N, CA and C atoms as a LAMMPS dump frame, in Angstrom:
ITEM: TIMESTEP
0
ITEM: NUMBER OF ATOMS
213
ITEM: BOX BOUNDS ff ff ff
-5.0000000000000000e+02 5.0000000000000000e+02
-5.0000000000000000e+02 5.0000000000000000e+02
-5.0000000000000000e+02 5.0000000000000000e+02
ITEM: ATOMS id mol type element x y z
1 1 1 N 199.205 -14.03 119.58
2 1 2 C 197.938 -13.351 119.773
3 1 3 C 197.482 -13.598 121.216
4 2 1 N 197.093 -12.538 121.88
5 2 2 C 196.663 -12.658 123.275
6 2 3 C 195.182 -13.047 123.345
7 3 1 N 194.765 -13.469 124.533
8 3 2 C 193.353 -13.791 124.732
9 3 3 C 192.489 -12.563 124.476
10 4 1 N 192.978 -11.382 124.857
11 4 2 C 192.214 -10.156 124.614
12 4 3 C 192.044 -9.928 123.119
13 5 1 N 193.097 -10.153 122.34
14 5 2 C 193 -10.029 120.885
15 5 3 C 191.926 -10.977 120.334
16 6 1 N 191.938 -12.205 120.827
17 6 2 C 190.965 -13.2 120.383
18 6 3 C 189.552 -12.756 120.745
19 7 1 N 189.355 -12.265 121.983
20 7 2 C 188.033 -11.782 122.396
21 7 3 C 187.578 -10.638 121.502
22 8 1 N 188.476 -9.72 121.182
23 8 2 C 188.136 -8.582 120.324
24 8 3 C 187.712 -9.044 118.926
25 9 1 N 188.435 -10.002 118.375
26 9 2 C 188.101 -10.52 117.045
27 9 3 C 186.773 -11.267 117.078
28 10 1 N 186.559 -12.062 118.107
29 10 2 C 185.279 -12.773 118.24
30 10 3 C 184.125 -11.775 118.331
31 11 1 N 184.321 -10.716 119.077
32 11 2 C 183.302 -9.684 119.189
33 11 3 C 183.051 -9.028 117.83
34 12 1 N 184.113 -8.706 117.1
35 12 2 C 183.998 -8.058 115.789
36 12 3 C 183.191 -8.908 114.813
37 13 1 N 183.382 -10.22 114.844
38 13 2 C 182.714 -11.118 113.906
39 13 3 C 181.517 -11.848 114.519
40 14 1 N 181.028 -11.368 115.652
41 14 2 C 179.834 -11.931 116.315
42 14 3 C 179.961 -13.426 116.596
43 15 1 N 181.134 -13.854 117.007
44 15 2 C 181.347 -15.252 117.394
45 15 3 C 181.049 -15.351 118.881
46 16 1 N 180.105 -16.218 119.216
47 16 2 C 179.66 -16.361 120.605
48 16 3 C 179.872 -17.794 121.078
49 17 1 N 179.697 -17.994 122.361
50 17 2 C 179.786 -19.322 122.984
51 17 3 C 181.098 -20.026 122.636
52 18 1 N 182.184 -19.332 122.892
53 18 2 C 183.494 -19.881 122.549
54 18 3 C 184.379 -19.987 123.783
55 19 1 N 185.362 -20.85 123.672
56 19 2 C 186.42 -20.957 124.668
57 19 3 C 187.743 -20.901 123.91
58 20 1 N 188.776 -20.556 124.63
59 20 2 C 190.113 -20.492 124.04
60 20 3 C 190.96 -21.56 124.713
61 21 1 N 191.554 -22.42 123.897
62 21 2 C 192.394 -23.495 124.428
63 21 3 C 193.661 -23.586 123.595
64 22 1 N 194.782 -23.289 124.21
65 22 2 C 196.084 -23.33 123.528
66 22 3 C 196.089 -22.463 122.263
67 23 1 N 195.444 -21.297 122.34
68 23 2 C 195.427 -20.377 121.215
69 23 3 C 194.394 -20.69 120.147
70 24 1 N 193.674 -21.813 120.301
71 24 2 C 192.623 -22.192 119.351
72 24 3 C 191.269 -21.796 119.915
73 25 1 N 190.368 -21.401 119.04
74 25 2 C 189.026 -21.01 119.453
75 25 3 C 188.078 -22.174 119.187
76 26 1 N 187.448 -22.667 120.248
77 26 2 C 186.432 -23.706 120.149
78 26 3 C 185.078 -23.03 120.281
79 27 1 N 184.145 -23.358 119.401
80 27 2 C 182.853 -22.684 119.373
81 27 3 C 181.724 -23.695 119.494
82 28 1 N 180.798 -23.43 120.407
83 28 2 C 179.566 -24.223 120.513
84 28 3 C 178.496 -23.437 119.771
85 29 1 N 178.355 -23.74 118.489
86 29 2 C 177.417 -23.027 117.632
87 29 3 C 178.035 -22.818 116.271
88 30 1 N 177.389 -21.993 115.48
89 30 2 C 177.833 -21.733 114.115
90 30 3 C 178.81 -20.569 114.059
91 31 1 N 179.681 -20.611 113.066
92 31 2 C 180.61 -19.513 112.792
93 31 3 C 180.299 -19.009 111.385
94 32 1 N 179.974 -17.722 111.294
95 32 2 C 179.642 -17.097 110.009
96 32 3 C 180.73 -16.093 109.631
97 33 1 N 181.638 -16.499 108.776
98 33 2 C 182.689 -15.606 108.293
99 33 3 C 182.573 -15.415 106.785
100 34 1 N 181.426 -15.754 106.209
101 34 2 C 181.25 -15.597 104.776
102 34 3 C 181.003 -14.13 104.416
103 35 1 N 181.394 -13.785 103.187
104 35 2 C 181.187 -12.433 102.65
105 35 3 C 181.859 -11.336 103.463
106 36 1 N 183.046 -11.575 103.977
107 36 2 C 183.758 -10.581 104.783
108 36 3 C 184.957 -9.983 104.053
109 37 1 N 185.252 -10.442 102.834
110 37 2 C 186.404 -9.936 102.094
111 37 3 C 187.732 -10.375 102.679
112 38 1 N 187.734 -11.485 103.404
113 38 2 C 188.943 -11.963 104.086
114 38 3 C 189.93 -12.596 103.113
115 39 1 N 191.207 -12.289 103.312
116 39 2 C 192.269 -12.976 102.578
117 39 3 C 192.831 -14.126 103.403
118 40 1 N 192.649 -14.041 104.721
119 40 2 C 193.032 -15.13 105.621
120 40 3 C 192.051 -15.117 106.796
121 41 1 N 191.932 -16.249 107.453
122 41 2 C 191.03 -16.327 108.6
123 41 3 C 191.626 -15.532 109.76
124 42 1 N 190.805 -14.806 110.49
125 42 2 C 191.315 -13.95 111.557
126 42 3 C 191.713 -14.704 112.824
127 43 1 N 191.277 -15.947 112.938
128 43 2 C 191.537 -16.763 114.122
129 43 3 C 191.905 -18.172 113.696
130 44 1 N 192.449 -18.919 114.631
131 44 2 C 192.683 -20.347 114.433
132 44 3 C 191.632 -21.087 115.251
133 45 1 N 190.884 -21.96 114.589
134 45 2 C 189.79 -22.66 115.248
135 45 3 C 190.192 -24.091 115.576
136 46 1 N 189.68 -24.567 116.701
137 46 2 C 189.878 -25.952 117.111
138 46 3 C 188.665 -26.763 116.71
139 47 1 N 187.672 -26.82 117.595
140 47 2 C 186.437 -27.572 117.349
141 47 3 C 185.282 -26.584 117.235
142 48 1 N 184.512 -26.722 116.17
143 48 2 C 183.279 -25.949 116.008
144 48 3 C 182.126 -26.943 116.07
145 49 1 N 181.285 -26.79 117.08
146 49 2 C 180.12 -27.667 117.242
147 49 3 C 178.922 -26.983 116.595
148 50 1 N 178.892 -27.012 115.294
149 50 2 C 177.865 -26.361 114.488
150 50 3 C 178.376 -26.314 113.07
151 51 1 N 178.006 -25.295 112.34
152 51 2 C 178.475 -25.121 110.968
153 51 3 C 179.551 -24.045 110.922
154 52 1 N 180.447 -24.168 109.951
155 52 2 C 181.511 -23.188 109.753
156 52 3 C 181.397 -22.653 108.338
157 53 1 N 181.04 -21.38 108.22
158 53 2 C 180.839 -20.746 106.92
159 53 3 C 181.957 -19.748 106.654
160 54 1 N 182.667 -19.918 105.544
161 54 2 C 183.715 -18.963 105.181
162 54 3 C 183.757 -18.734 103.675
163 55 1 N 182.639 -18.955 103.016
164 55 2 C 182.587 -18.801 101.558
165 55 3 C 182.537 -17.332 101.148
166 56 1 N 182.751 -17.098 99.877
167 56 2 C 182.678 -15.758 99.28
168 56 3 C 183.634 -14.772 99.941
169 57 1 N 184.856 -15.221 100.144
170 57 2 C 185.958 -14.384 100.61
171 57 3 C 187.062 -14.45 99.573
172 58 1 N 188.213 -13.933 99.904
173 58 2 C 189.371 -13.976 99.012
174 58 3 C 190.499 -14.762 99.681
175 59 1 N 190.14 -15.883 100.315
176 59 2 C 191.114 -16.673 101.064
177 59 3 C 192.201 -17.218 100.139
178 60 1 N 193.439 -17.063 100.591
179 60 2 C 194.575 -17.596 99.84
180 60 3 C 195.157 -18.825 100.526
181 61 1 N 194.6 -19.163 101.688
182 61 2 C 195.096 -20.282 102.477
183 61 3 C 193.969 -20.767 103.384
184 62 1 N 194.064 -21.999 103.798
185 62 2 C 193.091 -22.536 104.748
186 62 3 C 193.679 -22.642 106.159
187 63 1 N 194.755 -21.931 106.401
188 63 2 C 195.337 -21.893 107.743
189 63 3 C 194.3 -21.308 108.692
190 64 1 N 194.056 -22.016 109.79
191 64 2 C 193.109 -21.546 110.792
192 64 3 C 191.742 -22.201 110.731
193 65 1 N 191.481 -22.976 109.653
194 65 2 C 190.178 -23.641 109.589
195 65 3 C 190.057 -24.603 110.776
196 66 1 N 188.831 -24.932 111.168
197 66 2 C 188.657 -25.814 112.32
198 66 3 C 189.336 -27.174 112.123
199 67 1 N 189.884 -27.675 113.222
200 67 2 C 190.459 -29.03 113.216
201 67 3 C 189.335 -30.048 113.086
202 68 1 N 188.143 -29.661 113.588
203 68 2 C 186.993 -30.558 113.556
204 68 3 C 185.714 -29.709 113.566
205 69 1 N 184.737 -30.123 112.747
206 69 2 C 183.431 -29.483 112.744
207 69 3 C 182.411 -30.574 113.052
208 70 1 N 181.634 -30.337 114.085
209 70 2 C 180.6 -31.309 114.508
210 70 3 C 179.244 -30.629 114.381
211 71 1 N 178.29 -31.353 113.887
212 71 2 C 176.952 -30.799 113.816
213 71 3 C 176.076 -31.406 114.85
């Protein structure tokens, strides 16, 4: 996945204040991916400095969840 792909996905899901490091998305703030009908996460996350919401989807795997969530 290219950086442009990542930027496009972040834009689609209103993910802001992020950086890309080694293909992982680090976010300073909350990530809201709940109620999107997702079967898998659209990105791989590194550190999320906030809350990470991904409930009420159809996830079949937790691949891509943040390596660390800090509040």
